[in-house]
DOLO-414127 format. One record per residue (C-alpha): x, y, z. Coordinates in steps of 0.05 Angstrom, whole numbers, plus 32768, in hexadecimal, padded with zeros to 4 digits. Each point is the difference from the previous one (the first is absolute). Example, Ala and Ser with C-alpha at 12.3 -4.5 7.8 and 13.67 -1.06 7.14 Angstrom:
<vexzas>
xx  yy  zz
80F6  7FA6  809C .
801B  8045  7FF3 .
</vexzas>
This chain:
<vexzas>
xx  yy  zz
76A3  8D57  829C .
802F  7FF0  803A .
801D  7FBA  7FFD .
800B  7FCF  8038 .
804B  8002  8007 .
8023  7FBD  8008 .
8042  7FFF  8024 .
8024  7FBE  800D .
803E  8005  802B .
8020  7FBD  7FEE .
7FF6  7FC7  7FCF .
7FC0  7FD9  8002 .
7FF5  7FB5  8009 .
8010  7FD0  7FC8 .
7FB7  7FF4  7FEE .
7FF1  804A  7FFB .
8040  800C  7FD8 .
7FEB  7FC9  7FD0 .
7FBA  801E  7FF9 .
801D  8044  7FF3 .
802E  7FE4  7FCA .
7FC4  7FDF  7FDF .
7FDA  8042  8004 .
8039  8025  7FDD .
8003  7FCB  7FCA .
7FB5  8002  7FF5 .
8000  804C  7FFB .
803D  7FFE  7FD2 .
8026  802F  802F .
8046  800E  7FE4 .
8037  7FDB  8022 .
8047  800C  7FE9 .
8019  8037  7FD1 .
800E  7FFA  7FB6 .
804B  7FFF  7FEF .
7FF9  8042  7FD9 .
7FE4  8022  803F .
8039  7FE6  802B .
8034  8016  7FCD .
7FE1  8045  7FFC .
7FFC  8006  804B .
804A  7FEF  8007 .
8011  8037  7FCE .
7FD0  8032  8020 .
801D  7FF6  8045 .
8046  800C  7FE6 .
7FEE  803E  7FD7 .
7FC1  8022  8019 .
7FEC  8044  7FE5 .
8016  802D  8039 .
7FE4  8046  800B .
802B  803E  8001 .
7FE7  801A  8043 .
801F  7FE4  803F .
7FD1  8002  803C .
8023  7FCB  8029 .
800A  8031  803A .
7FB5  8000  800D .
7FF6  7FD2  803D .
7FC6  7FD7  7FE6 .
7FE0  7FC5  8024 .
7FD0  7FC9  7FEA .
7FC3  7FE4  8025 .
7FEE  7FB9  7FEC .
7FF1  7FBC  801E .
8040  7FE5  8021 .
800A  7FC8  7FCC .
7FF8  802D  7FC3 .
8039  800C  7FD0 .
7FDB  801D  7FC4 .
7FFF  8047  801C .
7FDC  8030  7FD1 .
7FFF  803F  802C .
802C  8026  802F .
7FF0  8042  8023 .
801C  803A  8026 .
7FD8  8036  8023 .
8017  8043  801A .
7FE3  8042  8017 .
8000  8039  7FCD .
7FEE  8042  8020 .
7FBA  7FF7  801C .
7FF4  7FC4  7FD4 .
8022  7FC0  7FEB .
8029  7FE2  7FC7 .
7FF8  7FB6  7FEF .
8031  7FDD  7FD3 .
7FE5  7FBF  7FE5 .
802F  7FD5  7FD7 .
7FE1  7FCC  7FD2 .
802A  7FC8  7FE2 .
8012  8013  7FB8 .
7FF0  7FBF  7FDB .
800B  8026  7FBE .
804A  8005  8010 .
8005  7FB4  7FF6 .
7FC6  7FED  7FD2 .
8005  8012  7FB6 .
7FBE  800B  7FDB .
7FF0  7FC4  7FD5 .
8038  7FD6  801F .
7FFB  7FBC  801F .
7FF5  801A  8047 .
7FCA  802F  7FE8 .
7FDD  7FCA  7FD9 .
8001  7FD0  803B .
7FE6  8036  802F .
7FC5  800D  7FD2 .
7FF1  7FB5  8004 .
8004  7FFD  804C .
7FE1  8045  800E .
8009  7FFF  804B .
8022  7FDA  8039 .
7FD6  7FC6  801A .
8001  7FEC  8049 .
7FF6  7FB8  8015 .
8006  7FE8  8049 .
8041  7FDB  7FF0 .
8021  802E  7FCC .
7FFB  803E  7FD5 .
7FFD  8000  7FB4 .
8021  8043  7FEF .
7FF2  802F  7FC8 .
804A  800A  7FF3 .
803B  7FD1  800B .
801A  8002  8048 .
8043  801A  7FE7 .
7FDA  8040  7FF2 .
7FC4  8001  802E .
8026  7FE8  803E .
8045  8018  7FEA .
8019  8036  7FD2 .
7FBE  8026  7FF8 .
7FE8  7FF9  8048 .
8008  8039  8031 .
8026  7FD5  8031 .
8029  8026  8034 .
8048  8010  7FF1 .
7FFE  7FF9  7FB4 .
7FFD  8037  7FCB .
7FC1  7FF6  7FD6 .
7FE1  8029  7FC7 .
7FBC  801B  8015 .
7FC8  802E  7FED .
8006  8033  8038 .
7FC1  8026  8012 .
8005  8041  8027 .
7FBD  8011  8020 .
7FFA  8042  8025 .
7FC6  8006  8031 .
7FE5  803A  802A .
7FF6  7FFD  804B .
7FBD  7FDD  7FF7 .
801D  7FCA  7FD2 .
7FE4  801E  7FBF .
802B  7FF3  7FC3 .
801D  8040  7FE5 .
8034  7FE9  7FCD .
8012  7FBD  7FE2 .
8040  7FF3  7FD9 .
801F  7FC1  7FE4 .
8044  7FEF  7FE3 .
802E  7FC5  7FF6 .
8036  7FFB  8034 .
8031  7FD0  8020 .
7FEB  7FF2  8048 .
8018  7FD7  803B .
7FD0  7FE8  8036 .
801E  8001  8046 .
7FCF  7FD4  8027 .
7FD1  7FC6  7FF2 .
7FC7  8007  8033 .
7FC1  7FD7  800B .
7FBA  8018  8013 .
8002  7FE5  8048 .
8044  801F  800D .
7FEB  8043  7FE4 .
7FC2  7FFF  802C .
8028  7FEF  803E .
8034  8037  7FF1 .
7FCB  8036  7FF5 .
7FD7  7FEA  803D .
803E  7FFE  802D .
8019  8044  7FE9 .
8027  8027  7FF5 .
8010  7FDE  7FBE .
8031  8020  7FD0 .
7FE1  803B  7FDC .
7FF4  7FDF  7FBC .
7FDD  7FC5  8021 .
7FDB  802B  8032 .
7FE6  802B  7FC6 .
7FDF  7FC3  7FE1 .
7FD5  8001  8040 .
7FF0  804A  7FF1 .
7FF7  8002  7FB5 .
7FDA  7FBE  7FFE .
7FC7  8018  802E .
7FFF  8043  7FDB .
7FF6  7FDB  7FBE .
7FC9  7FD6  8021 .
7FDE  8040  8014 .
8004  801A  7FB8 .
7FE4  7FBE  7FE9 .
7FC5  800B  802F .
7FF7  8046  7FE4 .
7FFC  7FE3  7FB9 .
7FCF  7FCB  8015 .
8033  7FC9  7FF3 .
7FFA  7FBB  8020 .
8035  7FD0  801B .
7FDB  7FC4  801C .
8021  7FE4  803F .
7FF0  7FB8  7FED .
8029  7FCF  802B .
8033  7FD7  7FDA .
8002  7FB4  8003 .
8044  7FE6  8015 .
8018  7FB8  7FFF .
803A  7FE6  8029 .
801A  7FB9  800A .
7FFD  7FE7  8047 .
801B  7FBD  8018 .
8001  7FE2  7FBB .
7FBB  801B  7FEE .
7FE0  8043  7FF1 .
7FE0  8036  802A .
7FD4  8036  7FE1 .
7FF4  8043  8021 .
7FE5  8044  7FEE .
802E  803D  8003 .
7FE1  8045  8000 .
802A  8033  7FD9 .
802F  8029  802C .
7FFF  804C  7FFC .
8046  7FFD  7FE1 .
7FE5  7FD4  7FC8 .
7FCD  8035  7FEF .
8033  8039  8004 .
802E  7FDC  7FD1 .
7FC5  7FF4  7FD0 .
7FF0  804A  8003 .
8044  8011  7FE3 .
7FF4  7FD1  7FC7 .
7FBA  801D  7FF5 .
801C  8046  8000 .
8031  7FED  7FCA .
7FCC  7FDC  7FD7 .
7FD2  803D  8003 .
803A  802E  7FEB .
8010  7FD2  7FC6 .
7FB8  7FFE  7FE9 .
7FFB  804C  8000 .
8042  8005  7FDA .
7FE6  7FD0  7FCA .
7FBC  8022  7FFB .
8022  8043  7FF7 .
802A  7FE2  7FC8 .
7FC5  7FDD  7FDF .
8021  7FBC  7FFF .
8007  7FC9  8034 .
7FE4  7FC5  8025 .
7FD0  8007  803B .
7FE3  7FD1  8033 .
7FB6  8011  7FFF .
7FC3  7FEC  8029 .
7FBA  801A  7FF1 .
7FD5  8016  803A .
7FD0  7FCB  801A .
7FB7  800A  7FEB .
7FD0  801E  8031 .
7FDD  7FBD  8006 .
8040  7FE2  801E .
8003  8038  8034 .
7FB6  7FF6  800F .
800C  7FB6  800C .
803B  8010  802D .
7FD3  802C  802A .
7FD1  7FC5  8009 .
803B  7FD4  8015 .
8017  8035  8032 .
7FBA  8002  801E .
7FFE  7FB4  8004 .
8043  7FFF  8023 .
7FF1  8038  8030 .
8036  802C  7FE2 .
7FEC  8048  800D .
8000  8026  7FBE .
7FDE  8044  800B .
7FDF  8023  7FC6 .
8031  8030  7FE0 .
803E  7FDC  8019 .
802C  7FF1  7FC3 .
8011  7FB8  7FF3 .
804B  800C  8004 .
7FF8  8021  8044 .
7FD7  7FC6  8019 .
8038  7FCF  7FEC .
8032  8026  802B .
7FD3  7FFA  803D .
7FFE  7FB4  7FFE .
8029  7FCE  8028 .
8012  7FC1  7FD8 .
8007  7FD8  8041 .
7FB5  8006  800D .
7FD9  7FC8  7FDD .
7FC9  802D  7FE5 .
8033  8032  7FE6 .
802A  7FC9  7FE1 .
7FC3  7FE6  7FDC .
7FEE  8045  7FE7 .
8047  800D  7FE6 .
7FFD  7FBE  7FDC .
7FC0  8017  7FDD .
8021  8043  7FEF .
8033  7FDD  7FD4 .
7FC8  7FF7  7FCE .
8002  804A  7FF1 .
8048  7FFA  7FE9 .
7FF6  7FCD  7FC9 .
800B  8013  7FB8 .
8046  801F  8001 .
8023  8000  7FBE .
803A  8020  7FD9 .
7FF1  8039  7FD0 .
8033  8013  7FCB .
7FF9  8042  7FDA .
8027  8027  7FCC .
7FE4  8041  7FE8 .
7FB8  7FF8  8018 .
7FF8  8002  804B .
7FD5  7FCA  8022 .
7FB8  8015  800C .
8005  7FE8  8048 .
804A  8000  8017 .
7FF1  7FF9  804A .
8009  7FC8  8031 .
7FC4  7FFE  802F .
8026  7FE4  803C .
8039  8033  7FF9 .
7FCE  8037  7FEF .
8031  801B  7FCC .
8023  7FEB  7FC1 .
8034  7FCB  8011 .
8035  7FD7  7FDD .
8027  7FC1  8012 .
8048  8017  7FF9 .
8024  7FEA  8040 .
800A  7FB5  7FF8 .
8022  7FF3  7FBC .
8028  7FC4  8019 .
7FBF  7FDB  800E .
7FCB  801E  7FD1 .
8007  800D  7FB5 .
7FD5  803E  7FFB .
802B  8028  8030 .
803D  8000  7FD2 .
7FD8  8020  7FC8 .
7FDE  8033  802D .
8045  8012  801D .
801D  8009  7FBA .
7FC8  8030  7FED .
8008  8028  8040 .
804C  8007  7FFD .
7FFC  8018  7FB7 .
7FC9  8032  8010 .
8025  801B  803D .
803F  800A  7FD5 .
7FD8  8024  7FCA .
8012  7FCA  7FCE .
7FD3  7FD8  7FD1 .
7FE5  7FBF  801B .
8029  7FC9  7FDD .
7FDE  7FE3  7FC3 .
8007  7FB9  801B .
7FD9  8014  803F .
7FC9  8021  7FD8 .
7FFC  7FC3  7FD3 .
7FF9  7FD1  803C .
7FCC  8029  8028 .
7FC1  7FE6  7FDD .
8016  7FB8  800E .
8010  8008  804A .
7FB8  8001  801C .
7FF1  7FBE  7FDE .
8040  7FE0  801A .
7FF4  801A  8046 .
7FB8  7FE6  8000 .
801A  7FBB  7FEE .
8038  8004  8034 .
7FD2  8019  8038 .
7FCE  7FC9  7FF1 .
8038  7FCC  8004 .
801B  801E  8041 .
7FBA  7FFE  8020 .
7FF9  7FB8  7FEA .
8043  7FED  801D .
7FF0  8022  8041 .
7FBB  7FE1  8006 .
8018  7FBA  7FEF .
803B  8006  8030 .
7FD4  8018  803A .
7FCD  7FC9  7FF2 .
8036  7FCB  7FFF .
8020  8014  8042 .
7FBC  8009  8022 .
7FE6  7FBC  7FEA .
8041  7FDD  8013 .
7FFC  8020  8044 .
7FB8  7FEA  800C .
8001  7FBC  7FDD .
7FEC  7FC9  8031 .
7FDD  8030  802F .
7FBB  7FF7  7FE3 .
7FCB  8001  8036 .
8028  802F  802D .
7FE1  8042  8016 .
801F  8045  7FFD .
7FF0  8047  8016 .
7FF6  802F  7FC6 .
7FDF  8040  7FE7 .
7FD1  8004  7FC4 .
8021  8034  7FD4 .
7FD5  7FF9  7FC1 .
7FBB  7FE7  7FEE .
7FE8  7FF1  7FBA .
7FCD  8033  7FEB .
7FD4  7FCC  7FDE .
800D  7FC4  802D .
7FFF  801B  8046 .
8013  7FBD  801D .
8043  8001  7FDA .
803B  802C  800F .
8047  8004  8019 .
801A  7FF2  8046 .
8042  801A  801B .
801B  7FD2  8036 .
8022  801D  803D .
8033  7FC8  7FFF .
801D  7FE8  7FD2 .
7FFB  803E  7FD4 .
7FD4  7FE1  7FCA .
7FC9  801F  7FD6 .
7FD1  7FCF  7FDF .
7FBB  7FF1  7FE6 .
7FC8  7FF9  8033 .
7FBD  7FE0  7FF0 .
7FC4  7FF1  802C .
7FD7  7FC9  7FDD .
7FCE  7FF6  8038 .
7FB8  8008  7FE7 .
7FED  8030  8037 .
8042  8027  8001 .
7FFE  804C  8008 .
802D  802D  7FD6 .
8049  7FFF  8014 .
800F  8034  8035 .
802E  8031  7FDB .
8036  801E  802C .
7FEF  7FD3  803C .
8029  7FCB  8022 .
7FEB  7FB9  7FEE .
8017  7FBB  8014 .
800A  7FD8  7FC0 .
800F  7FB7  7FEF .
8031  7FEB  7FCA .
7FDC  7FD5  7FCD .
8032  7FFC  7FC7 .
804C  8009  7FFA .
8016  7FE1  7FBF .
8048  8010  7FE9 .
7FF3  7FDF  7FBD .
7FCB  8033  7FED .
8018  8035  8032 .
7FBA  8003  801C .
7FEE  8016  8047 .
7FB8  8003  8018 .
7FE2  8011  8043 .
7FBA  7FFB  801E .
7FE4  801F  8040 .
8011  7FD2  803A .
</vexzas>
């Protein structure tokens, strides 16, 4: 299910910082690093396991938020006859982390990087994740280097993977990439992202895959306070994501062919969920002709329209239930990911997510025709459980952080009225739902307690009154004005 992304450009206020510190303590979020980890990191940085192949002449570039330093991926795109060749370098955490060592043990405890408004709690020590193992421009870094050859329509023909030393040339951000491609002519590698990305989106549509264009929630400090806004994903964001999806699909097929690996799976939603969604579409006035596939309908919607935004919010319900599936010898009965509409693996973010290191190790061994290392096979059955725990903690951190910032922003404004859109209505209690304010960018509970109240108008604009904004309990409630 898509998350509401929380981006904070500078430090928060003292009260919010204090609340966040208490939240981390209450959740027992790791703070510093054990001495054994720091000692092992120092040694690993000095003597990493370097690959024999040198691919530092490949002019790779990264695309990340401007402030990021934990850069997992770098890419290069070029034309190859009538098709394309994509090189996708993934940070080789295995070059620094020894199986069963202190760093490995700590990573299995942390599972994934956690994002708070005021700081990150990284999976790996910054000396690695933001230093020696990061694909920062100008430094030679060991990587898992994918070579993905596509035909003229963007169909994957051949996927190969090997360990190599790489050097990124440029650290780009999403907005800058979008501007460069829109302005044109961008340099060929960058311009080709604007060619290959849409081709892969078309192939996704052919498969029946779904990428929901749900607006992101963004928080920025303004004049000593906070301002929330919604940011719709840029085309360049989606094109960059398509390269990662392409790699994850190639990795999944590689592991399935070998009979061993770790997939990210999502079962198809039951027919009852699709039937309910059709009723929601009708209530919102969203035209869904008989015979039009769900995935095709999604691509016809405009998130800026209130009814469409409400419908897209309801669509996220079809994407619940994703999990990790490990296998060794016996293939999964259902290896697919319903949103991708194909088998898929998380293998492109090993600096920030534990599972990706293990999937990458399987893939690089299979591609080389070598046995999957015994330590990887031994760990695979444990990884889904660890990732489930880590994902649950990450969702809890995100939800608590959003609630905290929202309540601090609205505290003291009880009784004020705001313009909003009803984006969800409880199926059993039609007078309870969720309202999305136009400004500030808050989503919160909406209840109409009036005895003669009609059901909440799903997908319609509504003037609402703030009834509760309690930072202590992180509770926000609205009522129709």
